[in-house]
Biotite code that builds the C-alpha atoms (Angstrom):
import biotite.structure as struc

atoms = struc.array([
    struc.Atom([0.000, 0.000, 0.000], chain_id="A", res_id=1, res_name="MET", atom_name="CA", element="C"),
    struc.Atom([1.220, 3.507, -0.843], chain_id="A", res_id=2, res_name="SER", atom_name="CA", element="C"),
    struc.Atom([1.989, 6.285, 1.624], chain_id="A", res_id=3, res_name="PHE", atom_name="CA", element="C"),
    struc.Atom([1.810, 4.067, 4.708], chain_id="A", res_id=4, res_name="GLU", atom_name="CA", element="C"),
    struc.Atom([2.764, 5.717, 7.967], chain_id="A", res_id=5, res_name="SER", atom_name="CA", element="C"),
    struc.Atom([2.388, 4.793, 11.600], chain_id="A", res_id=6, res_name="GLU", atom_name="CA", element="C"),
    struc.Atom([1.497, 8.276, 12.842], chain_id="A", res_id=7, res_name="LYS", atom_name="CA", element="C"),
    struc.Atom([-0.952, 10.921, 11.640], chain_id="A", res_id=8, res_name="PRO", atom_name="CA", element="C"),
    struc.Atom([0.416, 14.118, 10.127], chain_id="A", res_id=9, res_name="PHE", atom_name="CA", element="C"),
    struc.Atom([0.223, 17.272, 12.233], chain_id="A", res_id=10, res_name="ASN", atom_name="CA", element="C"),
    struc.Atom([1.858, 20.618, 11.560], chain_id="A", res_id=11, res_name="ASP", atom_name="CA", element="C"),
    struc.Atom([1.235, 22.636, 14.696], chain_id="A", res_id=12, res_name="PHE", atom_name="CA", element="C"),
    struc.Atom([3.910, 25.151, 13.707], chain_id="A", res_id=13, res_name="GLN", atom_name="CA", element="C"),
    struc.Atom([1.792, 26.382, 10.799], chain_id="A", res_id=14, res_name="HIS", atom_name="CA", element="C"),
    struc.Atom([-1.640, 25.203, 11.943], chain_id="A", res_id=15, res_name="PHE", atom_name="CA", element="C"),
    struc.Atom([-1.930, 25.681, 15.708], chain_id="A", res_id=16, res_name="ALA", atom_name="CA", element="C"),
    struc.Atom([-5.479, 24.326, 15.798], chain_id="A", res_id=17, res_name="ARG", atom_name="CA", element="C"),
    struc.Atom([-4.847, 21.557, 13.286], chain_id="A", res_id=18, res_name="GLY", atom_name="CA", element="C"),
    struc.Atom([-5.017, 21.220, 9.526], chain_id="A", res_id=19, res_name="ILE", atom_name="CA", element="C"),
    struc.Atom([-8.701, 20.333, 9.615], chain_id="A", res_id=20, res_name="ARG", atom_name="CA", element="C"),
    struc.Atom([-9.652, 23.590, 11.355], chain_id="A", res_id=21, res_name="ARG", atom_name="CA", element="C"),
    struc.Atom([-7.403, 25.877, 9.315], chain_id="A", res_id=22, res_name="SER", atom_name="CA", element="C"),
    struc.Atom([-9.966, 26.612, 6.608], chain_id="A", res_id=23, res_name="GLY", atom_name="CA", element="C"),
    struc.Atom([-7.340, 26.247, 3.878], chain_id="A", res_id=24, res_name="ASP", atom_name="CA", element="C"),
    struc.Atom([-8.290, 22.702, 2.883], chain_id="A", res_id=25, res_name="PHE", atom_name="CA", element="C"),
    struc.Atom([-11.489, 20.845, 2.132], chain_id="A", res_id=26, res_name="THR", atom_name="CA", element="C"),
    struc.Atom([-12.580, 17.986, 4.387], chain_id="A", res_id=27, res_name="ILE", atom_name="CA", element="C"),
    struc.Atom([-11.276, 15.391, 1.945], chain_id="A", res_id=28, res_name="ASN", atom_name="CA", element="C"),
    struc.Atom([-7.945, 17.203, 1.535], chain_id="A", res_id=29, res_name="GLU", atom_name="CA", element="C"),
    struc.Atom([-7.417, 17.531, 5.277], chain_id="A", res_id=30, res_name="SER", atom_name="CA", element="C"),
    struc.Atom([-8.314, 13.845, 5.788], chain_id="A", res_id=31, res_name="ASN", atom_name="CA", element="C"),
    struc.Atom([-5.796, 12.827, 3.132], chain_id="A", res_id=32, res_name="LEU", atom_name="CA", element="C"),
    struc.Atom([-3.073, 15.076, 4.619], chain_id="A", res_id=33, res_name="LEU", atom_name="CA", element="C"),
    struc.Atom([-3.672, 13.776, 8.139], chain_id="A", res_id=34, res_name="GLU", atom_name="CA", element="C"),
    struc.Atom([-3.629, 10.158, 6.971], chain_id="A", res_id=35, res_name="LYS", atom_name="CA", element="C"),
    struc.Atom([-0.748, 10.239, 4.448], chain_id="A", res_id=36, res_name="TYR", atom_name="CA", element="C"),
    struc.Atom([1.005, 13.563, 5.135], chain_id="A", res_id=37, res_name="GLY", atom_name="CA", element="C"),
    struc.Atom([3.815, 12.056, 7.210], chain_id="A", res_id=38, res_name="THR", atom_name="CA", element="C"),
    struc.Atom([4.801, 9.721, 4.381], chain_id="A", res_id=39, res_name="ALA", atom_name="CA", element="C"),
    struc.Atom([4.428, 12.508, 1.823], chain_id="A", res_id=40, res_name="MET", atom_name="CA", element="C"),
    struc.Atom([6.702, 14.805, 3.837], chain_id="A", res_id=41, res_name="MET", atom_name="CA", element="C"),
    struc.Atom([9.310, 12.056, 4.217], chain_id="A", res_id=42, res_name="GLU", atom_name="CA", element="C"),
    struc.Atom([9.215, 11.422, 0.458], chain_id="A", res_id=43, res_name="LEU", atom_name="CA", element="C"),
    struc.Atom([9.471, 15.148, -0.253], chain_id="A", res_id=44, res_name="TYR", atom_name="CA", element="C"),
    struc.Atom([12.422, 15.615, 2.144], chain_id="A", res_id=45, res_name="ASN", atom_name="CA", element="C"),
    struc.Atom([14.169, 12.505, 0.828], chain_id="A", res_id=46, res_name="GLY", atom_name="CA", element="C"),
    struc.Atom([14.247, 10.703, 4.193], chain_id="A", res_id=47, res_name="THR", atom_name="CA", element="C"),
    struc.Atom([12.152, 7.913, 2.698], chain_id="A", res_id=48, res_name="ARG", atom_name="CA", element="C"),
    struc.Atom([12.593, 6.129, -0.617], chain_id="A", res_id=49, res_name="LYS", atom_name="CA", element="C"),
    struc.Atom([9.544, 5.521, -2.844], chain_id="A", res_id=50, res_name="PRO", atom_name="CA", element="C"),
    struc.Atom([8.268, 1.954, -2.429], chain_id="A", res_id=51, res_name="LYS", atom_name="CA", element="C"),
    struc.Atom([5.506, 1.845, -5.031], chain_id="A", res_id=52, res_name="THR", atom_name="CA", element="C"),
    struc.Atom([4.944, 3.275, -8.488], chain_id="A", res_id=53, res_name="GLU", atom_name="CA", element="C"),
    struc.Atom([2.414, 5.737, -7.052], chain_id="A", res_id=54, res_name="GLU", atom_name="CA", element="C"),
    struc.Atom([5.041, 7.092, -4.649], chain_id="A", res_id=55, res_name="GLU", atom_name="CA", element="C"),
    struc.Atom([7.572, 7.400, -7.510], chain_id="A", res_id=56, res_name="LYS", atom_name="CA", element="C"),
    struc.Atom([5.084, 9.444, -9.532], chain_id="A", res_id=57, res_name="VAL", atom_name="CA", element="C"),
    struc.Atom([4.395, 11.614, -6.465], chain_id="A", res_id=58, res_name="PHE", atom_name="CA", element="C"),
    struc.Atom([8.102, 12.375, -5.933], chain_id="A", res_id=59, res_name="VAL", atom_name="CA", element="C"),
    struc.Atom([8.666, 13.079, -9.625], chain_id="A", res_id=60, res_name="LYS", atom_name="CA", element="C"),
    struc.Atom([5.763, 15.517, -9.839], chain_id="A", res_id=61, res_name="GLN", atom_name="CA", element="C"),
    struc.Atom([6.460, 17.300, -6.547], chain_id="A", res_id=62, res_name="ILE", atom_name="CA", element="C"),
    struc.Atom([10.139, 17.896, -7.305], chain_id="A", res_id=63, res_name="THR", atom_name="CA", element="C"),
    struc.Atom([9.698, 18.980, -10.940], chain_id="A", res_id=64, res_name="SER", atom_name="CA", element="C"),
    struc.Atom([8.026, 22.030, -12.452], chain_id="A", res_id=65, res_name="ASP", atom_name="CA", element="C"),
    struc.Atom([5.849, 20.051, -14.829], chain_id="A", res_id=66, res_name="GLU", atom_name="CA", element="C"),
    struc.Atom([2.057, 19.951, -14.624], chain_id="A", res_id=67, res_name="VAL", atom_name="CA", element="C"),
    struc.Atom([0.828, 17.922, -11.655], chain_id="A", res_id=68, res_name="ILE", atom_name="CA", element="C"),
    struc.Atom([-1.718, 15.261, -12.531], chain_id="A", res_id=69, res_name="THR", atom_name="CA", element="C"),
    struc.Atom([-1.476, 13.039, -9.429], chain_id="A", res_id=70, res_name="ASP", atom_name="CA", element="C"),
    struc.Atom([-4.207, 13.773, -6.852], chain_id="A", res_id=71, res_name="HIS", atom_name="CA", element="C"),
    struc.Atom([-1.888, 13.273, -3.858], chain_id="A", res_id=72, res_name="ASN", atom_name="CA", element="C"),
    struc.Atom([0.787, 15.515, -5.371], chain_id="A", res_id=73, res_name="ALA", atom_name="CA", element="C"),
    struc.Atom([-1.780, 18.274, -6.019], chain_id="A", res_id=74, res_name="LYS", atom_name="CA", element="C"),
    struc.Atom([-2.902, 18.289, -2.405], chain_id="A", res_id=75, res_name="ILE", atom_name="CA", element="C"),
    struc.Atom([0.635, 18.216, -1.032], chain_id="A", res_id=76, res_name="PHE", atom_name="CA", element="C"),
    struc.Atom([1.676, 21.027, -3.414], chain_id="A", res_id=77, res_name="LYS", atom_name="CA", element="C"),
    struc.Atom([-1.280, 23.049, -2.114], chain_id="A", res_id=78, res_name="LYS", atom_name="CA", element="C"),
    struc.Atom([-0.073, 22.379, 1.435], chain_id="A", res_id=79, res_name="TYR", atom_name="CA", element="C"),
    struc.Atom([3.424, 23.619, 0.521], chain_id="A", res_id=80, res_name="LEU", atom_name="CA", element="C"),
    struc.Atom([1.967, 26.799, -0.988], chain_id="A", res_id=81, res_name="GLN", atom_name="CA", element="C"),
    struc.Atom([-0.166, 27.495, 2.083], chain_id="A", res_id=82, res_name="VAL", atom_name="CA", element="C"),
    struc.Atom([2.788, 27.229, 4.494], chain_id="A", res_id=83, res_name="ILE", atom_name="CA", element="C"),
    struc.Atom([5.038, 29.539, 2.460], chain_id="A", res_id=84, res_name="GLN", atom_name="CA", element="C"),
    struc.Atom([5.749, 32.910, 4.070], chain_id="A", res_id=85, res_name="PRO", atom_name="CA", element="C"),
    struc.Atom([3.377, 35.603, 2.903], chain_id="A", res_id=86, res_name="ARG", atom_name="CA", element="C"),
    struc.Atom([4.651, 38.940, 1.699], chain_id="A", res_id=87, res_name="HIS", atom_name="CA", element="C"),
    struc.Atom([2.997, 42.129, 2.886], chain_id="A", res_id=88, res_name="LEU", atom_name="CA", element="C"),
    struc.Atom([2.450, 44.852, 0.318], chain_id="A", res_id=89, res_name="HIS", atom_name="CA", element="C"),
    struc.Atom([1.382, 48.278, 1.532], chain_id="A", res_id=90, res_name="ARG", atom_name="CA", element="C"),
    struc.Atom([-0.872, 50.451, -0.552], chain_id="A", res_id=91, res_name="LEU", atom_name="CA", element="C"),
    struc.Atom([-0.068, 53.758, 1.116], chain_id="A", res_id=92, res_name="CYS", atom_name="CA", element="C"),
    struc.Atom([3.046, 55.621, 2.172], chain_id="A", res_id=93, res_name="SER", atom_name="CA", element="C"),
    struc.Atom([3.986, 56.662, 5.682], chain_id="A", res_id=94, res_name="VAL", atom_name="CA", element="C"),
    struc.Atom([4.598, 60.344, 4.923], chain_id="A", res_id=95, res_name="GLY", atom_name="CA", element="C"),
    struc.Atom([6.140, 62.721, 2.457], chain_id="A", res_id=96, res_name="ASN", atom_name="CA", element="C"),
    struc.Atom([9.839, 62.834, 1.567], chain_id="A", res_id=97, res_name="ASP", atom_name="CA", element="C"),
    struc.Atom([10.628, 65.716, 3.974], chain_id="A", res_id=98, res_name="ASP", atom_name="CA", element="C"),
    struc.Atom([9.212, 63.823, 6.949], chain_id="A", res_id=99, res_name="GLU", atom_name="CA", element="C"),
    struc.Atom([11.100, 60.659, 5.997], chain_id="A", res_id=100, res_name="LEU", atom_name="CA", element="C"),
    struc.Atom([14.421, 62.556, 5.673], chain_id="A", res_id=101, res_name="ASN", atom_name="CA", element="C"),
    struc.Atom([14.018, 64.326, 9.020], chain_id="A", res_id=102, res_name="GLY", atom_name="CA", element="C"),
    struc.Atom([13.366, 67.768, 7.518], chain_id="A", res_id=103, res_name="ASN", atom_name="CA", element="C"),
    struc.Atom([9.736, 67.895, 8.503], chain_id="A", res_id=104, res_name="GLY", atom_name="CA", element="C"),
    struc.Atom([7.899, 70.438, 10.588], chain_id="A", res_id=105, res_name="TYR", atom_name="CA", element="C"),
    struc.Atom([7.550, 68.110, 13.557], chain_id="A", res_id=106, res_name="MET", atom_name="CA", element="C"),
    struc.Atom([11.194, 68.062, 14.614], chain_id="A", res_id=107, res_name="ASN", atom_name="CA", element="C"),
    struc.Atom([11.624, 71.851, 14.701], chain_id="A", res_id=108, res_name="GLY", atom_name="CA", element="C"),
    struc.Atom([14.492, 71.935, 12.212], chain_id="A", res_id=109, res_name="SER", atom_name="CA", element="C"),
    struc.Atom([12.622, 73.826, 9.498], chain_id="A", res_id=110, res_name="SER", atom_name="CA", element="C"),
    struc.Atom([13.004, 77.579, 9.040], chain_id="A", res_id=111, res_name="ASP", atom_name="CA", element="C"),
    struc.Atom([9.247, 78.118, 9.400], chain_id="A", res_id=112, res_name="GLU", atom_name="CA", element="C"),
    struc.Atom([9.159, 76.571, 12.903], chain_id="A", res_id=113, res_name="THR", atom_name="CA", element="C"),
    struc.Atom([12.391, 78.055, 14.248], chain_id="A", res_id=114, res_name="SER", atom_name="CA", element="C"),
    struc.Atom([10.796, 81.421, 15.024], chain_id="A", res_id=115, res_name="GLY", atom_name="CA", element="C"),
    struc.Atom([11.596, 84.971, 13.953], chain_id="A", res_id=116, res_name="LEU", atom_name="CA", element="C"),
    struc.Atom([15.185, 86.102, 13.475], chain_id="A", res_id=117, res_name="ASP", atom_name="CA", element="C"),
])
């Protein structure tokens, strides 16, 4: 049998309440990850050698950039995308250039705020 493992897969580092409760996966996907995720991770990391043809196809598709057709590889690839760090993009700036360079009115260094000479 493919993807056999003695323990269920849990990733509490990325999913503190469990994969099932994360909202990122469907019920079927989370069931498959919990049941076979440990074996999939070992195959992906290279700590386990593929035993069946299905596992060989999984490793080939996960490690290459070709189109993924295997159902298990699709779900594991989705898992890998979900746990990637997310980049934050801001849509507004903090202030104008004078404030960022320290020449703003707030620090009292401008001629207008220094008083009359």
